[in-house]
N, CA, C, O and the ligand as a Tripos MOL2 file, in Angstrom:
@<TRIPOS>MOLECULE
protein
  301   299    76     0     0
PROTEIN
NO_CHARGES

@<TRIPOS>ATOM
      1 N           0.8640   -1.2170    0.0110 N.3       1 MET1
      2 CA          0.0090   -0.0880    0.0340 C.3       1 MET1
      3 C           0.9120    1.3400    0.0380 C.2       1 MET1
      4 O           1.9840    1.3920    0.6410 O.2       1 MET1
      5 N           0.4100    2.3920   -0.6360 N.am      2 MET2
      6 CA          1.1930    3.4970   -0.7060 C.3       2 MET2
      7 C           0.4570    4.6090    0.0110 C.2       2 MET2
      8 O          -0.7630    4.7670   -0.0460 O.2       2 MET2
      9 N           1.3050    5.3680    0.6920 N.am      3 PRO3
     10 CA          0.7070    6.5220    1.5310 C.3       3 PRO3
     11 C           0.5410    7.6810    0.3610 C.2       3 PRO3
     12 O           1.2980    7.9150   -0.5810 O.2       3 PRO3
     13 N          -0.7360    8.3510    0.7410 N.am      4 LEU4
     14 CA         -1.1710    9.2870   -0.1240 C.3       4 LEU4
     15 C          -2.0070   10.3070    0.8400 C.2       4 LEU4
     16 O          -2.6310    9.8990    1.8190 O.2       4 LEU4
     17 N          -1.9600   11.4510    0.5170 N.am      5 SER5
     18 CA         -2.7270   12.5050    1.2710 C.3       5 SER5
     19 C          -3.5930   13.3400    0.3150 C.2       5 SER5
     20 O          -3.2180   13.7390   -0.7880 O.2       5 SER5
     21 N          -4.7820   13.5540    0.8630 N.am      6 CYS6
     22 CA         -5.8360   14.3800    0.1390 C.3       6 CYS6
     23 C          -5.2660   15.7480   -0.1000 C.2       6 CYS6
     24 O          -4.6700   16.3650    0.7840 O.2       6 CYS6
     25 N          -5.4710   16.2340   -1.3730 N.am      7 ARG7
     26 CA         -4.9130   17.5850   -1.7600 C.3       7 ARG7
     27 C          -5.6650   18.6060   -1.0760 C.2       7 ARG7
     28 O          -5.1070   19.6810   -0.8570 O.2       7 ARG7
     29 N          -6.9450   18.4050   -0.6810 N.am      8 ARG8
     30 CA         -7.7420   19.5340   -0.0950 C.3       8 ARG8
     31 C          -7.5620   19.4000    1.5540 C.2       8 ARG8
     32 O          -7.3570   20.4230    2.2070 O.2       8 ARG8
     33 N          -7.6300   18.3410    2.0830 N.am      9 CYS9
     34 CA         -7.7050   18.3500    3.4900 C.3       9 CYS9
     35 C          -6.4540   17.7750    4.1030 C.2       9 CYS9
     36 O          -6.1600   18.0520    5.2660 O.2       9 CYS9
     37 N          -5.6810   16.9560    3.3370 N.am     10 GLY10
     38 CA         -4.4040   16.6310    3.7840 C.3      10 GLY10
     39 C          -4.3810   15.1620    4.5650 C.2      10 GLY10
     40 O          -3.3620   14.5850    4.9450 O.2      10 GLY10
     41 N          -5.6810   14.7210    4.7050 N.am     11 THR11
     42 CA         -5.8780   13.5300    5.3990 C.3      11 THR11
     43 C          -5.0930   12.3630    4.8080 C.2      11 THR11
     44 O          -5.1970   12.1190    3.6060 O.2      11 THR11
     45 N          -4.2690   11.5900    5.6500 N.am     12 ALA12
     46 CA         -3.3800   10.7440    5.0670 C.3      12 ALA12
     47 C          -4.1610    9.3370    5.0510 C.2      12 ALA12
     48 O          -4.8900    8.9280    5.9550 O.2      12 ALA12
     49 N          -3.8540    8.6560    3.8050 N.am     13 VAL13
     50 CA         -4.4910    7.2780    3.7740 C.3      13 VAL13
     51 C          -3.4490    6.4350    3.0690 C.2      13 VAL13
     52 O          -2.4760    6.9340    2.5030 O.2      13 VAL13
     53 N          -3.6940    5.1330    3.1280 N.am     14 LEU14
     54 CA         -2.7800    4.2240    2.3720 C.3      14 LEU14
     55 C          -3.6600    3.6700    1.2510 C.2      14 LEU14
     56 O          -4.7890    3.2470    1.4990 O.2      14 LEU14
     57 N          -3.1480    3.6710    0.0240 N.am     15 VAL15
     58 CA         -3.9640    3.2650   -1.2470 C.3      15 VAL15
     59 C          -3.2820    2.1550   -1.9240 C.2      15 VAL15
     60 O          -2.0530    2.0790   -1.9400 O.2      15 VAL15
     61 N          -3.9870    1.3610   -2.4390 N.am     16 LYS16
     62 CA         -3.4090    0.3150   -3.2490 C.3      16 LYS16
     63 C          -4.4790    0.0740   -4.6040 C.2      16 LYS16
     64 O          -5.6930   -0.0030   -4.4170 O.2      16 LYS16
     65 N          -3.9910   -0.0110   -5.7020 N.am     17 LYS17
     66 CA         -4.6610   -0.3620   -6.8130 C.3      17 LYS17
     67 C          -4.7530   -2.0080   -7.0000 C.2      17 LYS17
     68 O          -3.7330   -2.6590   -7.2280 O.2      17 LYS17
     69 N          -5.8970   -2.5490   -6.8990 N.am     18 ASN18
     70 CA         -6.1250   -4.0140   -7.2020 C.3      18 ASN18
     71 C          -6.1330   -4.2550   -8.6830 C.2      18 ASN18
     72 O          -5.6060   -5.2460   -9.1870 O.2      18 ASN18
     73 N          -6.7240   -3.3510   -9.3400 N.am     19 SER19
     74 CA         -6.8950   -3.3060  -10.7840 C.3      19 SER19
     75 C          -7.2620   -1.8380  -11.1750 C.2      19 SER19
     76 O          -7.3960   -0.9670  -10.3150 O.2      19 SER19
     77 N          -7.4180   -1.6060  -12.4940 N.am     20 LEU20
     78 CA         -7.7870   -0.2430  -13.0080 C.3      20 LEU20
     79 C          -8.9140    0.3040  -12.2700 C.2      20 LEU20
     80 O          -8.9440    1.4600  -11.8490 O.2      20 LEU20
     81 N          -9.9260   -0.6360  -12.1090 N.am     21 ALA21
     82 CA        -11.1620   -0.1330  -11.6250 C.3      21 ALA21
     83 C         -11.3510   -0.3020  -10.0400 C.2      21 ALA21
     84 O         -12.3080    0.2230   -9.4700 O.2      21 ALA21
     85 N         -10.4850   -0.9870   -9.4260 N.am     22 GLN22
     86 CA        -10.6380   -1.2660   -8.0140 C.3      22 GLN22
     87 C          -9.4590   -0.7530   -7.3110 C.2      22 GLN22
     88 O          -8.3040   -1.0560   -7.6120 O.2      22 GLN22
     89 N          -9.8300    0.1070   -6.2750 N.am     23 THR23
     90 CA         -8.8320    0.7940   -5.4960 C.3      23 THR23
     91 C          -9.2290    0.5000   -3.9390 C.2      23 THR23
     92 O         -10.3720    0.6550   -3.5100 O.2      23 THR23
     93 N          -8.1720    0.0740   -3.1900 N.am     24 SER24
     94 CA         -8.3320   -0.0630   -1.8580 C.3      24 SER24
     95 C          -7.7940    1.1360   -1.1440 C.2      24 SER24
     96 O          -6.6880    1.6280   -1.3680 O.2      24 SER24
     97 N          -8.6800    1.5780   -0.2490 N.am     25 VAL25
     98 CA         -8.2060    2.8080    0.5840 C.3      25 VAL25
     99 C          -8.3900    2.3830    2.1700 C.2      25 VAL25
    100 O          -9.4220    1.9040    2.6400 O.2      25 VAL25
    101 N          -7.2820    2.6340    2.8300 N.am     26 GLN26
    102 CA         -7.2170    2.4480    4.2320 C.3      26 GLN26
    103 C          -6.8110    3.7650    4.9350 C.2      26 GLN26
    104 O          -5.7440    4.3220    4.6760 O.2      26 GLN26
    105 N          -7.7470    4.2660    5.8800 N.am     27 TRP27
    106 CA         -7.5400    5.2810    6.6100 C.3      27 TRP27
    107 C          -6.6030    5.0980    7.7450 C.2      27 TRP27
    108 O          -6.6150    4.0940    8.4570 O.2      27 TRP27
    109 N          -5.7600    6.1340    7.8970 N.am     28 ASN28
    110 CA         -4.8310    6.1680    8.9300 C.3      28 ASN28
    111 C          -5.5590    6.8780   10.0770 C.2      28 ASN28
    112 O          -5.4260    8.0890   10.2540 O.2      28 ASN28
    113 N          -6.3140    6.1210   10.8370 N.am     29 GLY29
    114 CA         -6.9760    6.9150   11.9720 C.3      29 GLY29
    115 C          -8.2810    7.1260   11.4320 C.2      29 GLY29
    116 O          -8.7710    6.3060   10.6550 O.2      29 GLY29
    117 N          -8.9640    8.3020   11.8310 N.am     30 ASP30
    118 CA        -10.3320    8.6110   11.3060 C.3      30 ASP30
    119 C         -10.3950    9.6910   10.4290 C.2      30 ASP30
    120 O          -9.4570   10.4660   10.2430 O.2      30 ASP30
    121 N         -11.5880    9.7630    9.8330 N.am     31 SER31
    122 CA        -11.7490   10.6950    8.7100 C.3      31 SER31
    123 C         -12.3030   12.0340    9.0440 C.2      31 SER31
    124 O         -12.6300   12.7830    8.1240 O.2      31 SER31
    125 N         -12.4360   12.3980   10.2960 N.am     32 SER32
    126 CA        -13.0150   13.6110   10.7560 C.3      32 SER32
    127 C         -12.2660   14.9210   10.3580 C.2      32 SER32
    128 O         -12.8160   16.0190   10.4440 O.2      32 SER32
    129 N         -10.8820   14.7440    9.8820 N.am     33 GLY33
    130 CA        -10.2220   15.8330    9.4770 C.3      33 GLY33
    131 C         -10.6710   16.4760    8.1070 C.2      33 GLY33
    132 O         -10.3700   17.6200    7.7670 O.2      33 GLY33
    133 N         -11.3870   15.6430    7.4060 N.am     34 CYS34
    134 CA        -11.7720   16.0620    6.0250 C.3      34 CYS34
    135 C         -13.0180   16.7470    6.0000 C.2      34 CYS34
    136 O         -14.0620   16.2710    6.4460 O.2      34 CYS34
    137 N         -12.8860   18.0170    5.4060 N.am     35 PRO35
    138 CA        -14.2450   18.8110    5.4800 C.3      35 PRO35
    139 C         -15.2550   18.2060    4.5580 C.2      35 PRO35
    140 O         -16.4510   18.4000    4.7800 O.2      35 PRO35
    141 N         -14.8710   17.5040    3.5620 N.am     36 VAL36
    142 CA        -15.9450   16.8220    2.6240 C.3      36 VAL36
    143 C         -16.7850   15.8390    3.6320 C.2      36 VAL36
    144 O         -18.0140   15.9080    3.6480 O.2      36 VAL36
    145 N         -16.0540   14.8910    4.4990 N.am     37 PHE37
    146 CA        -16.8920   14.0550    5.1900 C.3      37 PHE37
    147 C         -17.6330   14.6730    6.2670 C.2      37 PHE37
    148 O         -18.6430   14.1000    6.6760 O.2      37 PHE37
    149 N         -17.2570   15.7880    6.7900 N.am     38 ALA38
    150 CA        -17.7730   16.5380    7.7650 C.3      38 ALA38
    151 C         -19.1310   17.1080    7.2010 C.2      38 ALA38
    152 O         -20.2010   17.0310    7.8040 O.2      38 ALA38
    153 N         -18.9440   17.7050    5.9320 N.am     39 GLU39
    154 CA        -20.0780   18.2120    5.2250 C.3      39 GLU39
    155 C         -21.2300   17.1440    4.9630 C.2      39 GLU39
    156 O         -22.4300   17.3530    5.1400 O.2      39 GLU39
    157 N         -20.7200   16.1050    4.5650 N.am     40 ARG40
    158 CA        -21.6020   14.8890    4.2700 C.3      40 ARG40
    159 C         -22.3730   14.5870    5.3310 C.2      40 ARG40
    160 O         -23.5970   14.5140    5.2280 O.2      40 ARG40
    161 N         -21.6500   14.3590    6.5910 N.am     41 ARG41
    162 CA        -22.1790   14.0030    7.8460 C.3      41 ARG41
    163 C         -23.3320   15.0790    8.2360 C.2      41 ARG41
    164 O         -24.4340   14.7480    8.6730 O.2      41 ARG41
    165 N         -22.9630   16.2630    8.0370 N.am     42 ALA42
    166 CA        -23.9580   17.1560    8.4420 C.3      42 ALA42
    167 C         -25.2460   17.1400    7.6330 C.2      42 ALA42
    168 O         -26.3470   17.2780    8.1660 O.2      42 ALA42
    169 N         -25.0540   16.9530    6.2130 N.am     43 SER43
    170 CA        -26.2120   17.0850    5.2970 C.3      43 SER43
    171 C         -26.9590   15.7240    5.2500 C.2      43 SER43
    172 O         -28.1330   15.6420    4.8920 O.2      43 SER43
    173 N         -26.2370   14.7050    5.6180 N.am     44 GLU44
    174 CA        -27.0340   13.3080    5.4880 C.3      44 GLU44
    175 C         -26.6800   12.6820    6.8430 C.2      44 GLU44
    176 O         -25.7280   11.9100    6.9500 O.2      44 GLU44
    177 N         -27.4600   13.0270    7.8730 N.am     45 PRO45
    178 CA        -27.3260   12.4290    9.0800 C.3      45 PRO45
    179 C         -27.3220   10.8440    8.9500 C.2      45 PRO45
    180 O         -26.5030   10.2210    9.6260 O.2      45 PRO45
    181 N         -28.0310   10.2910    8.2720 N.am     46 GLY46
    182 CA        -28.2570    8.7750    8.2740 C.3      46 GLY46
    183 C         -27.1010    8.0430    7.4190 C.2      46 GLY46
    184 O         -26.9930    6.8180    7.3700 O.2      46 GLY46
    185 N         -26.2730    8.9260    6.7680 N.am     47 ALA47
    186 CA        -25.2260    8.3180    5.8060 C.3      47 ALA47
    187 C         -24.2500    7.6080    6.7410 C.2      47 ALA47
    188 O         -23.9980    8.0140    7.8760 O.2      47 ALA47
    189 N         -23.7480    6.5790    6.2140 N.am     48 PRO48
    190 CA        -22.8230    5.6810    6.9830 C.3      48 PRO48
    191 C         -21.6360    6.4840    7.3230 C.2      48 PRO48
    192 O         -21.2830    7.4060    6.5880 O.2      48 PRO48
    193 N         -20.9530    6.1550    8.4850 N.am     49 ALA49
    194 CA        -19.7740    7.1100    9.0080 C.3      49 ALA49
    195 C         -18.5960    6.8790    8.1450 C.2      49 ALA49
    196 O         -17.6700    7.6900    8.1760 O.2      49 ALA49
    197 N         -18.5510    5.8090    7.3530 N.am     50 VAL50
    198 CA        -17.2850    5.3660    6.6090 C.3      50 VAL50
    199 C         -17.6510    5.5760    5.1770 C.2      50 VAL50
    200 O         -18.4960    4.8880    4.6040 O.2      50 VAL50
    201 N         -16.9630    6.5840    4.5980 N.am     51 ILE51
    202 CA        -17.1150    6.7520    3.1470 C.3      51 ILE51
    203 C         -15.6580    6.5330    2.5820 C.2      51 ILE51
    204 O         -14.7120    7.1620    3.0550 O.2      51 ILE51
    205 N         -15.5050    5.6420    1.5780 N.am     52 PRO52
    206 CA        -14.2790    5.3230    1.0920 C.3      52 PRO52
    207 C         -13.2300    6.5390    0.7650 C.2      52 PRO52
    208 O         -12.0800    6.5790    1.2030 O.2      52 PRO52
    209 N         -13.7720    7.4210    0.0050 N.am     53 THR53
    210 CA        -12.7940    8.5910   -0.4180 C.3      53 THR53
    211 C         -13.6950    9.9230   -0.4360 C.2      53 THR53
    212 O         -14.9230    9.8990   -0.5180 O.2      53 THR53
    213 N         -13.0360   10.9040   -0.3630 N.am     54 CYS54
    214 CA        -13.6350   12.3460   -0.7070 C.3      54 CYS54
    215 C         -13.1650   12.5610   -2.1340 C.2      54 CYS54
    216 O         -12.1340   12.0360   -2.5540 O.2      54 CYS54
    217 N         -14.0320   13.4310   -2.9510 N.am     55 PRO55
    218 CA        -13.6940   13.4910   -4.2540 C.3      55 PRO55
    219 C         -12.2410   14.0510   -4.4950 C.2      55 PRO55
    220 O         -11.5710   13.5900   -5.4200 O.2      55 PRO55
    221 N         -11.7640   15.0070   -3.7000 N.am     56 GLN56
    222 CA        -10.3720   15.4770   -3.8790 C.3      56 GLN56
    223 C          -9.3470   14.2960   -3.7600 C.2      56 GLN56
    224 O          -8.3540   14.2100   -4.4820 O.2      56 GLN56
    225 N          -9.6500   13.4720   -2.8660 N.am     57 LEU57
    226 CA         -8.7930   12.3240   -2.5940 C.3      57 LEU57
    227 C          -8.7940   11.3960   -3.7620 C.2      57 LEU57
    228 O          -7.7590   10.8580   -4.1550 O.2      57 LEU57
    229 N          -9.9250   11.2180   -4.3000 N.am     58 ARG58
    230 CA        -10.1180   10.3130   -5.4350 C.3      58 ARG58
    231 C          -9.2060   10.8680   -6.6050 C.2      58 ARG58
    232 O          -8.4800   10.1350   -7.2750 O.2      58 ARG58
    233 N          -9.3200   12.2880   -6.7910 N.am     59 ASP59
    234 CA         -8.5220   12.9630   -7.7710 C.3      59 ASP59
    235 C          -7.0410   12.7280   -7.5590 C.2      59 ASP59
    236 O          -6.2500   12.5180   -8.4780 O.2      59 ASP59
    237 N          -6.7330   12.7810   -6.2810 N.am     60 SER60
    238 CA         -5.2400   12.6300   -5.9000 C.3      60 SER60
    239 C          -4.8120   11.2730   -6.3090 C.2      60 SER60
    240 O          -3.7050   11.0810   -6.8100 O.2      60 SER60
    241 N          -5.7320   10.2620   -6.0880 N.am     61 ILE61
    242 CA         -5.3730    8.8720   -6.4870 C.3      61 ILE61
    243 C          -5.2210    8.8580   -7.9600 C.2      61 ILE61
    244 O          -4.1740    8.4460   -8.4580 O.2      61 ILE61
    245 N          -6.2450    9.3020   -8.7170 N.am     62 GLU62
    246 CA         -6.1170    9.1960  -10.1520 C.3      62 GLU62
    247 C          -4.7530    9.8170  -10.6600 C.2      62 GLU62
    248 O          -4.1740    9.2780  -11.6030 O.2      62 GLU62
    249 N          -4.2430   10.9170  -10.0640 N.am     63 ASP63
    250 CA         -3.1560   11.6920  -10.5570 C.3      63 ASP63
    251 C          -1.9580   10.8010  -10.2190 C.2      63 ASP63
    252 O          -0.9950   10.7380  -10.9830 O.2      63 ASP63
    253 N          -2.0170   10.1410   -9.1210 N.am     64 ALA64
    254 CA         -0.7520    9.2370   -8.8000 C.3      64 ALA64
    255 C          -0.8000    8.0720   -9.7170 C.2      64 ALA64
    256 O           0.2660    7.5430  -10.0340 O.2      64 ALA64
    257 N          -1.9520    7.6040  -10.1890 N.am     65 VAL65
    258 CA         -1.9900    6.6310  -11.2240 C.3      65 VAL65
    259 C          -1.4750    6.9850  -12.6220 C.2      65 VAL65
    260 O          -0.7090    6.2950  -13.2940 O.2      65 VAL65
    261 N          -2.0040    8.1470  -12.9540 N.am     66 ARG66
    262 CA         -1.5230    8.7760  -14.2410 C.3      66 ARG66
    263 C          -0.0390    9.0580  -14.2100 C.2      66 ARG66
    264 O           0.6050    8.7910  -15.2240 O.2      66 ARG66
    265 N           0.5670    9.5630  -13.1700 N.am     67 SER67
    266 CA          1.9310    9.8280  -13.2140 C.3      67 SER67
    267 C           2.7730    8.6480  -12.9020 C.2      67 SER67
    268 O           3.9940    8.7800  -12.8180 O.2      67 SER67
    269 N           2.2420    7.5990  -12.7390 N.am     68 GLY68
    270 CA          3.0000    6.2550  -12.4500 C.3      68 GLY68
    271 C           3.5090    6.1230  -11.1170 C.2      68 GLY68
    272 O           4.3910    5.3020  -10.8650 O.2      68 GLY68
    273 N           2.9800    6.9260  -10.1860 N.am     69 LEU69
    274 CA          3.4610    6.8750   -8.9020 C.3      69 LEU69
    275 C           2.8870    5.6890   -8.0560 C.2      69 LEU69
    276 O           3.5080    5.0650   -7.1950 O.2      69 LEU69
    277 N           1.6140    5.4910   -8.4450 N.am     70 LEU70
    278 CA          0.8270    4.2150   -7.9460 C.3      70 LEU70
    279 C           0.7970    3.2100   -9.0540 C.2      70 LEU70
    280 O           0.1990    3.3970  -10.1130 O.2      70 LEU70
    281 N           1.4960    2.1010   -8.7430 N.am     71 PRO71
    282 CA          1.3120    1.0510   -9.8050 C.3      71 PRO71
    283 C           0.0030    0.3030   -9.8780 C.2      71 PRO71
    284 O          -0.5880   -0.0800   -8.8690 O.2      71 PRO71
    285 N          -0.4600    0.0950  -11.2060 N.am     72 VAL72
    286 CA         -1.6550   -0.7320  -11.2590 C.3      72 VAL72
    287 C          -1.2460   -2.0490  -11.8270 C.2      72 VAL72
    288 O          -0.4620   -2.0260  -12.7750 O.2      72 VAL72
    289 N          -1.6770   -3.2050  -11.3700 N.am     73 PRO73
    290 CA         -1.3820   -4.4900  -11.8070 C.3      73 PRO73
    291 C          -1.8900   -4.7830  -13.2230 C.2      73 PRO73
    292 O          -3.0340   -4.4120  -13.4840 O.2      73 PRO73
    293 N          -1.2550   -5.3350  -14.0580 N.am     74 ALA74
    294 CA         -1.7900   -5.7200  -15.2500 C.3      74 ALA74
    295 C          -2.7990   -6.7440  -15.2410 C.2      74 ALA74
    296 O          -2.6020   -7.7440  -14.5510 O.2      74 ALA74
    297 N          -3.9750   -6.6140  -15.9950 N.am     75 PRO75
    298 CA         -5.1000   -7.5820  -15.8940 C.3      75 PRO75
    299 C          -4.6680   -9.0090  -16.1510 C.2      75 PRO75
    300 O          -5.4930   -9.9220  -16.1010 O.2      75 PRO75
    301 ZN        -10.4220   15.1650    1.6000 Zn       76 ZN76
@<TRIPOS>BOND
     1     1     2 1
     2     2     3 1
     3     3     4 2
     4     3     5 am
     5     5     6 1
     6     6     7 1
     7     7     8 2
     8     7     9 am
     9     9    10 1
    10    10    11 1
    11    11    12 2
    12    11    13 am
    13    13    14 1
    14    14    15 1
    15    15    16 2
    16    15    17 am
    17    17    18 1
    18    18    19 1
    19    19    20 2
    20    19    21 am
    21    21    22 1
    22    22    23 1
    23    23    24 2
    24    23    25 am
    25    25    26 1
    26    26    27 1
    27    27    28 2
    28    27    29 am
    29    29    30 1
    30    30    31 1
    31    31    32 2
    32    31    33 am
    33    33    34 1
    34    34    35 1
    35    35    36 2
    36    35    37 am
    37    37    38 1
    38    38    39 1
    39    39    40 2
    40    39    41 am
    41    41    42 1
    42    42    43 1
    43    43    44 2
    44    43    45 am
    45    45    46 1
    46    46    47 1
    47    47    48 2
    48    47    49 am
    49    49    50 1
    50    50    51 1
    51    51    52 2
    52    51    53 am
    53    53    54 1
    54    54    55 1
    55    55    56 2
    56    55    57 am
    57    57    58 1
    58    58    59 1
    59    59    60 2
    60    59    61 am
    61    61    62 1
    62    62    63 1
    63    63    64 2
    64    63    65 am
    65    65    66 1
    66    66    67 1
    67    67    68 2
    68    67    69 am
    69    69    70 1
    70    70    71 1
    71    71    72 2
    72    71    73 am
    73    73    74 1
    74    74    75 1
    75    75    76 2
    76    75    77 am
    77    77    78 1
    78    78    79 1
    79    79    80 2
    80    79    81 am
    81    81    82 1
    82    82    83 1
    83    83    84 2
    84    83    85 am
    85    85    86 1
    86    86    87 1
    87    87    88 2
    88    87    89 am
    89    89    90 1
    90    90    91 1
    91    91    92 2
    92    91    93 am
    93    93    94 1
    94    94    95 1
    95    95    96 2
    96    95    97 am
    97    97    98 1
    98    98    99 1
    99    99   100 2
   100    99   101 am
   101   101   102 1
   102   102   103 1
   103   103   104 2
   104   103   105 am
   105   105   106 1
   106   106   107 1
   107   107   108 2
   108   107   109 am
   109   109   110 1
   110   110   111 1
   111   111   112 2
   112   111   113 am
   113   113   114 1
   114   114   115 1
   115   115   116 2
   116   115   117 am
   117   117   118 1
   118   118   119 1
   119   119   120 2
   120   119   121 am
   121   121   122 1
   122   122   123 1
   123   123   124 2
   124   123   125 am
   125   125   126 1
   126   126   127 1
   127   127   128 2
   128   127   129 am
   129   129   130 1
   130   130   131 1
   131   131   132 2
   132   131   133 am
   133   133   134 1
   134   134   135 1
   135   135   136 2
   136   135   137 am
   137   137   138 1
   138   138   139 1
   139   139   140 2
   140   139   141 am
   141   141   142 1
   142   142   143 1
   143   143   144 2
   144   143   145 am
   145   145   146 1
   146   146   147 1
   147   147   148 2
   148   147   149 am
   149   149   150 1
   150   150   151 1
   151   151   152 2
   152   151   153 am
   153   153   154 1
   154   154   155 1
   155   155   156 2
   156   155   157 am
   157   157   158 1
   158   158   159 1
   159   159   160 2
   160   159   161 am
   161   161   162 1
   162   162   163 1
   163   163   164 2
   164   163   165 am
   165   165   166 1
   166   166   167 1
   167   167   168 2
   168   167   169 am
   169   169   170 1
   170   170   171 1
   171   171   172 2
   172   171   173 am
   173   173   174 1
   174   174   175 1
   175   175   176 2
   176   175   177 am
   177   177   178 1
   178   178   179 1
   179   179   180 2
   180   179   181 am
   181   181   182 1
   182   182   183 1
   183   183   184 2
   184   183   185 am
   185   185   186 1
   186   186   187 1
   187   187   188 2
   188   187   189 am
   189   189   190 1
   190   190   191 1
   191   191   192 2
   192   191   193 am
   193   193   194 1
   194   194   195 1
   195   195   196 2
   196   195   197 am
   197   197   198 1
   198   198   199 1
   199   199   200 2
   200   199   201 am
   201   201   202 1
   202   202   203 1
   203   203   204 2
   204   203   205 am
   205   205   206 1
   206   206   207 1
   207   207   208 2
   208   207   209 am
   209   209   210 1
   210   210   211 1
   211   211   212 2
   212   211   213 am
   213   213   214 1
   214   214   215 1
   215   215   216 2
   216   215   217 am
   217   217   218 1
   218   218   219 1
   219   219   220 2
   220   219   221 am
   221   221   222 1
   222   222   223 1
   223   223   224 2
   224   223   225 am
   225   225   226 1
   226   226   227 1
   227   227   228 2
   228   227   229 am
   229   229   230 1
   230   230   231 1
   231   231   232 2
   232   231   233 am
   233   233   234 1
   234   234   235 1
   235   235   236 2
   236   235   237 am
   237   237   238 1
   238   238   239 1
   239   239   240 2
   240   239   241 am
   241   241   242 1
   242   242   243 1
   243   243   244 2
   244   243   245 am
   245   245   246 1
   246   246   247 1
   247   247   248 2
   248   247   249 am
   249   249   250 1
   250   250   251 1
   251   251   252 2
   252   251   253 am
   253   253   254 1
   254   254   255 1
   255   255   256 2
   256   255   257 am
   257   257   258 1
   258   258   259 1
   259   259   260 2
   260   259   261 am
   261   261   262 1
   262   262   263 1
   263   263   264 2
   264   263   265 am
   265   265   266 1
   266   266   267 1
   267   267   268 2
   268   267   269 am
   269   269   270 1
   270   270   271 1
   271   271   272 2
   272   271   273 am
   273   273   274 1
   274   274   275 1
   275   275   276 2
   276   275   277 am
   277   277   278 1
   278   278   279 1
   279   279   280 2
   280   279   281 am
   281   281   282 1
   282   282   283 1
   283   283   284 2
   284   283   285 am
   285   285   286 1
   286   286   287 1
   287   287   288 2
   288   287   289 am
   289   289   290 1
   290   290   291 1
   291   291   292 2
   292   291   293 am
   293   293   294 1
   294   294   295 1
   295   295   296 2
   296   295   297 am
   297   297   298 1
   298   298   299 1
   299   299   300 2
@<TRIPOS>SUBSTRUCTURE
     1 MET1         2 RESIDUE 1 A MET
     2 MET2         6 RESIDUE 1 A MET
     3 PRO3        10 RESIDUE 1 A PRO
     4 LEU4        14 RESIDUE 1 A LEU
     5 SER5        18 RESIDUE 1 A SER
     6 CYS6        22 RESIDUE 1 A CYS
     7 ARG7        26 RESIDUE 1 A ARG
     8 ARG8        30 RESIDUE 1 A ARG
     9 CYS9        34 RESIDUE 1 A CYS
    10 GLY10       38 RESIDUE 1 A GLY
    11 THR11       42 RESIDUE 1 A THR
    12 ALA12       46 RESIDUE 1 A ALA
    13 VAL13       50 RESIDUE 1 A VAL
    14 LEU14       54 RESIDUE 1 A LEU
    15 VAL15       58 RESIDUE 1 A VAL
    16 LYS16       62 RESIDUE 1 A LYS
    17 LYS17       66 RESIDUE 1 A LYS
    18 ASN18       70 RESIDUE 1 A ASN
    19 SER19       74 RESIDUE 1 A SER
    20 LEU20       78 RESIDUE 1 A LEU
    21 ALA21       82 RESIDUE 1 A ALA
    22 GLN22       86 RESIDUE 1 A GLN
    23 THR23       90 RESIDUE 1 A THR
    24 SER24       94 RESIDUE 1 A SER
    25 VAL25       98 RESIDUE 1 A VAL
    26 GLN26      102 RESIDUE 1 A GLN
    27 TRP27      106 RESIDUE 1 A TRP
    28 ASN28      110 RESIDUE 1 A ASN
    29 GLY29      114 RESIDUE 1 A GLY
    30 ASP30      118 RESIDUE 1 A ASP
    31 SER31      122 RESIDUE 1 A SER
    32 SER32      126 RESIDUE 1 A SER
    33 GLY33      130 RESIDUE 1 A GLY
    34 CYS34      134 RESIDUE 1 A CYS
    35 PRO35      138 RESIDUE 1 A PRO
    36 VAL36      142 RESIDUE 1 A VAL
    37 PHE37      146 RESIDUE 1 A PHE
    38 ALA38      150 RESIDUE 1 A ALA
    39 GLU39      154 RESIDUE 1 A GLU
    40 ARG40      158 RESIDUE 1 A ARG
    41 ARG41      162 RESIDUE 1 A ARG
    42 ALA42      166 RESIDUE 1 A ALA
    43 SER43      170 RESIDUE 1 A SER
    44 GLU44      174 RESIDUE 1 A GLU
    45 PRO45      178 RESIDUE 1 A PRO
    46 GLY46      182 RESIDUE 1 A GLY
    47 ALA47      186 RESIDUE 1 A ALA
    48 PRO48      190 RESIDUE 1 A PRO
    49 ALA49      194 RESIDUE 1 A ALA
    50 VAL50      198 RESIDUE 1 A VAL
    51 ILE51      202 RESIDUE 1 A ILE
    52 PRO52      206 RESIDUE 1 A PRO
    53 THR53      210 RESIDUE 1 A THR
    54 CYS54      214 RESIDUE 1 A CYS
    55 PRO55      218 RESIDUE 1 A PRO
    56 GLN56      222 RESIDUE 1 A GLN
    57 LEU57      226 RESIDUE 1 A LEU
    58 ARG58      230 RESIDUE 1 A ARG
    59 ASP59      234 RESIDUE 1 A ASP
    60 SER60      238 RESIDUE 1 A SER
    61 ILE61      242 RESIDUE 1 A ILE
    62 GLU62      246 RESIDUE 1 A GLU
    63 ASP63      250 RESIDUE 1 A ASP
    64 ALA64      254 RESIDUE 1 A ALA
    65 VAL65      258 RESIDUE 1 A VAL
    66 ARG66      262 RESIDUE 1 A ARG
    67 SER67      266 RESIDUE 1 A SER
    68 GLY68      270 RESIDUE 1 A GLY
    69 LEU69      274 RESIDUE 1 A LEU
    70 LEU70      278 RESIDUE 1 A LEU
    71 PRO71      282 RESIDUE 1 A PRO
    72 VAL72      286 RESIDUE 1 A VAL
    73 PRO73      290 RESIDUE 1 A PRO
    74 ALA74      294 RESIDUE 1 A ALA
    75 PRO75      298 RESIDUE 1 A PRO
    76 ZN76       301 GROUP 0 **** ****
């Protein structure tokens, strides 16, 4: 797994690509530091506490894949 942090909130996670379409994200601690998560919790009280990624973090992951930082196993 590769350490990566969200461009917007700086929340650190561990990321691993299982395939082009499948990404494993492991939070280092809790996700309360991310404003996207906080917003979502406020607007959707019934939403699950665990959300795999915030959109900015997803972008950061895509960038890492594009730049070759995050290896994607061949199918
Ligand atoms: Zn974030």
